[in-house]
Every structure is written in structure tokens, then in C-alpha cells.
Backbone bond lengths (Angstrom), bond angles and torsions (degrees), N, CA, C in turn:
res aa  C-N    CA-C-N  psi(-1)  N-CA   C-N-CA  omega(-1)  CA-C   N-CA-C  phi
1 M - - - 1.453 - - 1.492 105.92 -
2 S 1.278 117.71 147.81 1.529 122.40 176.91 1.506 111.06 -75.22
3 R 1.315 112.48 167.48 1.549 119.18 -179.93 1.529 106.35 -63.31
4 F 1.344 121.05 -37.77 1.484 124.11 176.41 1.488 108.20 -58.59
5 G 1.256 119.41 -43.54 1.514 123.45 -176.22 1.524 106.92 -68.53
6 D 1.319 120.59 -38.86 1.509 124.48 176.52 1.585 108.49 -59.98
7 L 1.289 116.51 -44.34 1.451 118.41 -178.33 1.572 112.13 -68.42
8 L 1.292 117.19 -25.26 1.427 117.52 176.84 1.470 115.55 -82.77
9 G 1.267 117.57 -9.54 1.430 119.27 172.96 1.557 115.99 120.39
10 G 1.372 111.39 8.34 1.476 118.28 179.23 1.545 106.29 -61.37
11 K 1.198 119.13 -51.63 1.493 124.51 -174.29 1.516 109.53 -130.86
12 K 1.294 114.22 132.50 1.483 119.42 179.41 1.478 113.07 -99.79
13 P 1.274 121.66 124.78 1.370 124.89 -177.01 1.528 110.59 -66.68
14 S 1.293 118.52 146.02 1.496 122.98 -174.55 1.537 105.64 -85.35
15 A 1.295 117.13 128.07 1.483 119.74 -179.23 1.539 107.70 -86.96
16 A 1.359 113.11 133.18 1.467 119.48 177.15 1.456 107.28 -80.32
17 P 1.299 120.68 142.85 1.434 123.08 174.12 1.495 112.81 -59.28
18 A 1.335 116.01 136.81 1.470 117.72 179.18 1.484 110.37 -74.43
19 P 1.339 120.54 144.36 1.458 120.09 178.26 1.508 107.35 -72.95
20 E 1.366 112.04 148.25 1.516 117.34 174.61 1.513 112.17 -71.42
21 P 1.276 115.90 141.94 1.510 119.61 179.83 1.471 110.25 -65.52
22 V 1.319 115.86 145.25 1.424 124.15 175.49 1.595 108.39 -83.22
23 V 1.325 115.32 121.76 1.498 119.08 179.02 1.527 103.15 -114.53
24 E 1.364 111.12 126.76 1.477 120.05 175.49 1.486 107.80 -105.56
25 E 1.304 115.86 127.51 1.422 123.95 177.99 1.479 111.21 -92.69
26 V 1.384 118.35 136.02 1.484 117.83 175.63 1.587 106.62 -108.43
27 F 1.294 111.69 128.00 1.424 117.25 179.40 1.611 109.31 -109.82
28 I 1.285 114.99 129.72 1.486 120.86 178.18 1.532 109.25 -101.07
29 T 1.301 113.96 117.20 1.532 116.52 -177.80 1.572 102.72 -77.15
30 P 1.271 114.99 159.81 1.466 125.54 177.04 1.590 109.70 -53.36
31 E 1.295 113.01 -40.31 1.480 115.79 -175.19 1.543 109.58 -64.68
32 E 1.364 116.11 -40.15 1.443 122.61 -178.88 1.483 108.22 -65.31
33 E 1.310 116.39 -37.76 1.559 117.16 -176.50 1.543 109.93 -71.49
34 V 1.332 117.60 -38.15 1.454 121.79 173.44 1.558 112.16 -59.74
35 L 1.269 115.50 -44.69 1.480 117.45 175.06 1.463 120.47 -57.69
36 T 1.377 111.78 -36.29 1.456 117.88 178.50 1.546 112.16 -74.49
37 E 1.360 114.14 -35.36 1.436 115.06 176.77 1.524 115.72 -72.62
38 A 1.373 116.26 -28.12 1.413 119.32 -174.28 1.549 111.18 -88.87
39 S 1.409 117.37 -4.59 1.461 114.42 -176.84 1.504 112.63 -71.18
40 P 1.357 117.28 150.03 1.496 117.36 -177.17 1.498 108.62 -71.74
41 L 1.339 114.36 156.49 1.427 122.22 -179.72 1.522 113.58 -58.76
42 E 1.318 119.60 -36.20 1.440 121.56 -176.95 1.525 112.26 -64.12
43 E 1.379 117.88 -25.46 1.416 120.19 -176.67 1.619 111.85 -90.13
44 M 1.328 117.84 -8.77 1.432 124.73 -178.83 1.554 109.46 -75.87
45 N 1.287 114.66 148.80 1.500 118.61 167.60 1.432 111.24 -89.38
46 K 1.347 118.15 175.53 1.437 121.79 -177.29 1.538 117.58 -59.23
47 N 1.381 111.98 -33.44 1.545 117.69 178.33 1.508 108.19 -67.30
48 E 1.381 115.21 -47.43 1.419 116.89 -177.94 1.516 112.22 -66.28
49 L 1.401 117.64 -37.21 1.454 117.24 172.29 1.488 115.66 -61.68
50 E 1.287 115.67 -37.88 1.472 118.41 178.18 1.620 110.63 -65.19
51 T 1.295 116.85 -43.29 1.417 121.29 178.65 1.539 111.24 -63.37
52 Y 1.333 116.68 -41.08 1.442 119.02 179.91 1.523 111.07 -69.59
53 G 1.336 117.19 -37.85 1.431 118.85 176.73 1.481 112.17 -64.82
54 R 1.297 119.66 -35.64 1.434 125.06 176.05 1.542 110.28 -61.57
55 E 1.302 115.20 -37.54 1.587 120.47 174.71 1.459 112.23 -64.68
56 L 1.373 116.02 -26.75 1.426 122.42 -179.08 1.571 110.32 -88.84
57 G 1.326 116.47 -9.67 1.421 117.18 -175.57 1.535 115.68 92.57
58 V 1.340 114.96 15.98 1.470 121.90 -176.86 1.516 109.22 -114.28
59 E 1.361 119.32 128.67 1.448 119.94 175.06 1.557 106.57 -95.62
60 L 1.299 118.74 113.41 1.476 125.29 178.09 1.465 113.19 -95.69
61 D 1.314 119.44 147.11 1.409 126.79 178.13 1.405 110.23 -96.47
62 R 1.337 122.06 114.67 1.468 124.51 -170.58 1.642 107.22 -74.86
63 R 1.283 119.99 -8.60 1.412 118.33 176.81 1.479 114.25 -75.09
64 H 1.408 118.54 -11.35 1.353 124.24 175.51 1.475 107.51 -80.56
65 S 1.367 115.63 166.57 1.503 123.18 179.42 1.483 108.38 -70.03
66 R 1.311 116.03 155.86 1.492 124.30 171.74 1.532 111.41 -52.32
67 K 1.360 118.86 -43.01 1.372 123.58 -179.79 1.543 112.05 -60.01
68 K 1.325 111.43 -43.92 1.483 117.96 -176.59 1.600 109.20 -66.23
69 L 1.333 112.67 -39.16 1.553 118.38 178.23 1.518 109.95 -61.58
70 I 1.375 114.78 -48.84 1.476 117.76 178.28 1.496 113.85 -61.85
71 S 1.306 118.11 -37.14 1.403 118.39 177.83 1.504 113.93 -65.19
72 E 1.353 113.23 -37.86 1.511 118.05 178.15 1.568 111.87 -65.35
73 I 1.311 115.73 -37.95 1.479 123.37 -179.29 1.627 104.81 -67.14
74 K 1.349 114.74 -46.38 1.466 115.88 -173.71 1.589 107.41 -68.56
75 E 1.296 117.03 -30.28 1.462 117.76 178.66 1.594 109.43 -65.44
76 V 1.312 113.91 -42.76 1.462 117.63 -179.93 1.552 110.10 -65.99
77 L 1.341 115.85 -39.04 1.408 118.34 -178.16 1.559 112.84 -67.49
78 D 1.383 114.59 -36.00 1.451 121.98 178.51 1.558 112.21 -71.00
79 N 1.313 117.65 -29.30 1.484 121.41 175.27 1.447 114.51 -82.86
80 S 1.304 118.96 -11.62 1.559 119.08 178.18 1.546 109.85 -86.15
């Protein structure tokens, strides 16, 4: 049958099975976790500051500057 006939439904192409996606798992060792918790506030980025603030019970707004976020966390730590 011609290519045109194949397109009309004369012969169906066989579909090859799709390969399974590769999933890489990231494992954090306890030593790495301790290092991230012990790092000073000035070395943290905004995402880390927000996460740390949530652990303290403070909801920070990442639209503010890093200095403002650090001052809010220090204020909470001083009041505790």
C-alpha cells in the first residue's frame, strides 16, 4: 500500500514503548543537615531565611530585602 493509503488507515504503525523517565533521588546526610542549620543568618539566601523563619513560627515575605528578613528573624530570636 502507498504512503497515502497508510495515512488513511490501511496500515497502523507500531508504537514503540516509551522509555521510563530517570528519577534521581537526593539524600541529605545528617552531617549536611547540621551544617545548614548551624550556618549564620548572613550567609543564608532568601529561601533559606524563609524556611528558617517558618521553623521559628514567623512567616516572612521574600519580597523584602535580605537585610530586612534577617532583622525580623533576629528580632524574634531576641524576644524568645
